[in-house]
C-alpha positions in Angstrom: -13.7 7.6 -4.2 -13.8 8.4 -7.9 -10.1 9.5 -7.9 -9.1 6.4 -6.0 -10.8 4.3 -8.7 -9.0 6.3 -11.4 -5.7 5.5 -9.8 -6.7 1.8 -9.7 -7.5 2.0 -13.3 -4.1 3.6 -14.1 -2.5 0.8 -12.2 -4.2 -1.8 -14.5 -2.7 -0.1 -17.5 0.8 -0.5 -16.1 0.4 -4.1 -14.8 0.5 -6.6 -17.6 -2.1 -9.2 -17.6 -4.3 -7.8 -14.8 -7.6 -6.0 -14.5 -9.9 -4.5 -11.9 -13.5 -5.6 -11.7 -16.3 -3.1 -10.9 -16.2 -3.6 -7.1 -12.6 -2.4 -7.0 -11.2 -5.9 -6.1 -8.0 -6.8 -7.9 -7.9 -10.1 -9.9 -4.9 -11.5 -11.6 -4.9 -13.7 -14.8 -2.8 -16.8 -14.8 0.7 -16.0 -15.8 3.8 -18.0 -16.4 5.4 -18.4 -13.1 9.1 -18.6 -12.2 9.9 -21.9 -10.6 9.7 -21.6 -6.8 13.0 -20.3 -5.3 14.5 -21.6 -2.1 13.2 -19.2 0.6 14.8 -18.8 4.0 12.1 -17.8 6.6 12.7 -14.7 8.8 14.6 -15.9 11.9 12.7 -15.7 15.2 13.9 -13.0 17.6 14.3 -13.3 21.4 11.3 -11.3 22.7 9.4 -11.0 25.8 5.6 -10.9 25.7 4.8 -8.1 28.2 4.8 -4.3 28.1 8.3 -2.9 28.4 9.2 -1.2 31.7 10.6 2.4 31.5 14.1 1.0 32.1 13.8 -1.6 29.4 12.4 1.0 26.9 15.2 3.4 27.6 17.8 0.7 27.1 16.6 -0.2 23.6 19.1 0.1 20.7 18.6 0.0 16.9 17.6 -3.5 15.7 16.4 -4.6 19.1 13.1 -6.3 19.0 10.2 -6.7 21.5 6.6 -7.9 21.8 4.3 -6.4 24.4 1.7 -9.2 24.5 1.6 -12.8 23.2 -0.4 -11.9 20.1 1.1 -8.5 19.5 3.2 -7.6 16.5 7.0 -8.0 16.8 8.5 -4.5 16.9 12.1 -3.5 15.8 13.8 -0.3 16.8 14.8 2.0 14.0 17.5 4.6 14.6 17.2 8.3 14.3 18.7 9.9 11.2 18.2 12.0 8.0 17.3 11.1 4.5 16.2 12.7 1.2 12.6 12.0 0.7 11.1 11.7 -2.8 12.6 10.7 -6.0 14.9 12.5 -8.5 13.3 13.5 -11.8 15.6 11.0 -13.6 14.2 7.9 -11.8 12.3 5.6 -14.2 8.7 5.2 -13.2 8.6 8.5 -11.1 5.4 10.4 -10.5 5.2 14.1 -10.1 3.9 13.8 -6.6 7.2 12.3 -5.5 8.8 15.7 -5.6 10.3 18.1 -4.8 12.9 16.1 -3.0 13.6 17.3 0.5 15.5 16.5 3.6 13.7 14.8 6.5 15.3 14.4 10.0 13.9 11.7 12.3 15.2 13.1 15.6 14.5 10.1 17.8 14.5 6.3 17.4 11.1 4.8 17.0 9.8 1.2 16.7 8.3 -0.3 13.5 6.5 -3.6 13.0 9.2 -6.1 11.9 6.4 -7.4 9.5 3.1 -6.2 8.3 0.3 -7.1 10.7 -0.7 -10.7 10.1 -4.0 -12.5 10.1 -3.0 -14.1 13.4 -2.5 -10.7 15.0 -5.7 -9.3 13.5 -7.8 -12.2 14.5 -6.5 -12.0 18.1 -7.7 -8.3 18.1 -11.2 -9.3 16.9 -11.4 -12.2 19.4 -10.5 -9.8 22.2 -13.4 -7.5 21.4 -11.4 -5.0 19.3 -11.2 -4.2 15.6 -15.1 -3.9 15.6 -15.2 -7.7 15.5 -14.4 -7.5 11.8 -13.1 -10.8 10.2 -11.6 -9.9 6.8 -11.6 -12.4 4.0 -8.2 -14.1 3.2 -9.4 -14.8 -0.4 -8.8 -18.5 0.3 -5.0 -18.0 0.5 -4.8 -18.8 4.2 -4.6 -16.8 7.4 -2.0 -17.3 10.0 1.3 -15.6 9.1 0.1 -14.1 5.9 -0.4 -10.3 6.0 -3.9 -9.3 6.9 -5.7 -8.0 3.7 -9.1 -6.5 2.9 -8.7 -3.9 5.6 -9.4 -0.2 5.3 -7.6 2.8 6.9 -10.4 2.9 9.4 -9.8 -0.7 10.2 -6.1 -0.2 10.6 -6.8 2.7 13.0 -9.1 0.5 15.1 -6.4 -2.1 15.4 -3.8 0.5 16.6 -6.3 1.8 19.1 -6.9 -1.8 20.5 -3.2 -2.4 20.6 -2.6 0.8 22.5 -5.3 0.1 25.0 -4.1 -3.5 25.5 -0.5 -2.6 26.1 -0.8 0.9 27.6 1.7 2.2 25.0 1.4 4.5 22.0 0.9 2.4 18.9 -0.1 4.0 15.6 0.2 4.0 11.9 3.5 5.2 10.4 3.8 8.6 8.8 4.8 8.4 5.1 8.1 10.0 6.0 8.8 7.4 8.6 7.8 4.7 6.2 10.1 5.9 3.4 13.0 6.3 5.8 12.5 2.9 7.3 12.1 1.4 3.8 15.3 3.0 2.4 17.3 2.1 5.6 20.2 4.3 4.5 19.8 3.8 0.7 18.8 6.4 -1.9 18.4 3.9 -4.8 15.0 3.2 -6.5 14.5 0.0 -4.4 15.9 -0.8 -1.0 18.4 -3.2 -2.6 19.4 -1.2 -5.6 18.2 0.4 -8.9 16.9 -2.8 -10.5 14.1 -5.0 -9.4 16.3 -8.0 -9.6 14.8 -11.5 -8.9 13.1 -12.8 -5.7 13.6 -9.7 -3.7 9.9 -9.2 -3.2 6.4 -10.2 -4.3 5.0 -8.2 -7.2 3.7 -8.7 -10.7 7.2 -9.3 -12.1 9.5 -9.8 -9.2 10.5 -13.5 -9.9 8.9 -15.0 -6.8 6.6 -18.0 -6.6 3.7 -15.8 -5.5 4.0 -13.2 -8.3 0.6 -11.7 -9.4 -1.2 -14.6 -7.7 -1.5 -14.0 -3.9 0.2 -12.7 -0.9 3.3 -14.5 0.6 3.8 -15.3 4.2 5.5 -12.4 6.0 9.3 -12.6 6.1 9.6 -14.7 2.9 12.3 -12.4 1.5 15.5 -10.9 2.8 15.2 -8.0 5.4 16.3 -4.5 4.5 19.2 -2.7 6.2 17.1 -1.9 9.3 16.1 -5.5 9.7 12.5 -4.9 8.5 10.7 -7.3 6.2 8.4 -6.7 3.1 8.7 -3.0 3.2 8.0 -3.1 -0.5 5.8 -5.6 -2.3 3.3 -8.2 -0.9 0.8 -5.7 0.4 0.2 -2.0 0.1 0.3 -0.4 3.5 -1.8 2.4 5.0 -0.1 5.6 6.3 -1.4 8.2 8.7 -1.0 11.0 6.2 -3.6 12.7 4.1 -2.8 13.1 0.4 -1.1 16.1 -1.0 -0.2 16.3 -4.7 3.4 17.4 -4.1 5.8 17.8 -1.3 5.8 21.6 -1.4 5.4 22.6 2.2 5.8 19.1 3.6 7.1 18.7 7.2 10.8 18.1 7.6 10.6 16.3 11.0 9.0 13.0 9.8 5.6 13.8 11.2 2.4 12.8 9.4 1.2 15.6 7.0 -2.4 16.2 7.9 -3.0 20.0 7.3 -4.2 21.4 4.1 -5.6 18.3 2.5 -8.8 16.3 2.0 -8.2 13.7 4.7 -10.8 11.4 3.3 -7.8 10.4 1.1 -5.0 8.6 2.9 -1.6 7.6 1.6 -0.6 4.0 0.8 2.9 2.9 0.2 4.9 -0.3 -0.8 3.3 -1.7 -3.9 1.9 -5.2 -3.7 1.8 -8.7 -5.1 -0.5 -7.4 -7.9 1.5 -4.3 -9.1 4.4 -3.8 -11.5 7.9 -3.2 -10.2 7.6 0.6 -10.6 5.1 0.6 -7.9 7.5 -0.9 -5.4 10.1 1.9 -5.6 10.9 3.4 -2.2 9.5 6.8 -3.1 6.2 5.6 -4.8 3.1 6.8 -3.2 -0.6 7.1 -3.9 -3.9 7.1 -2.1 -7.3 5.5 -1.4 -10.3 6.8 0.6 -10.4 5.6 4.2 -13.1 3.0 3.6 -11.4 1.1 0.8 -10.9 -2.7 1.5 -8.9 -4.5 -1.2 -7.1 -7.8 -1.4 -3.7 -6.1 -1.6 -4.3 -3.5 1.2 -2.8 -4.1 4.6 -0.7 -2.2 7.2 1.9 -2.3 9.9 2.2 -0.4 13.1 4.7 2.0 14.7 5.4 2.7 18.3 6.6 6.0 19.8 9.5 5.3 22.3 10.1 7.2 25.5 13.1 9.6 25.3 
């Protein structure tokens, strides 16, 4: 817990105009805002709302989408492939724990939430007797299609367990390698769209969006990446399955979650958030919190293992 707070304190030194209060909740001072940009919402996909049959599952192709219950997350198929995980030593904002760079091969396609899990989806879980009946605060920003926040790693695991039971399928958190692969979507640049943060590509402390350093944005408020996934960086930090290791020495090369040889009370988070500076949105950026942390910039999305 102490190290997690130390990381949060480090973040506050990097993020201009922000501070952490004693209970670990992030607050943002009023900043000069960029005029609201015209935002094109994510298009709706043609989806069914029932568990896939074995034949339907085997017929899936990359970028196909599906939903397995009315209030389940919309899933998108990500192709198999290889990528270089981590960042080069020359990348601005790099941390030592982003190396050494290494090749990871994802041998089979898998499905990833097209968006982070929303309040609508979380509240459906709680209403159905799952998620320990927990109703996280939305900080007054609204529920609905905003990403669920104030959820811990333990909470995220409870949601995945409920979803698996409801659908009879294998829903889970992503591994850190899967997440970085899905975020990069074939790129090796600092951000999924290039080496500069640009304007209105995401929601962060200086991303040029109407939500910057103030609150979460509705999911799908920015352009999708090359795999058709939304908000893979910015908006909310997302919980991973992996335990924290301070380097990639000895890391798995198959995309699986790295559990062995670490203190698993500390779990990886990825993606940066509405509160953090652009350097925290880089595709390779990672850090950790203890499994009981609930913060107003912490959320998650789910993955689904697909039948071969």
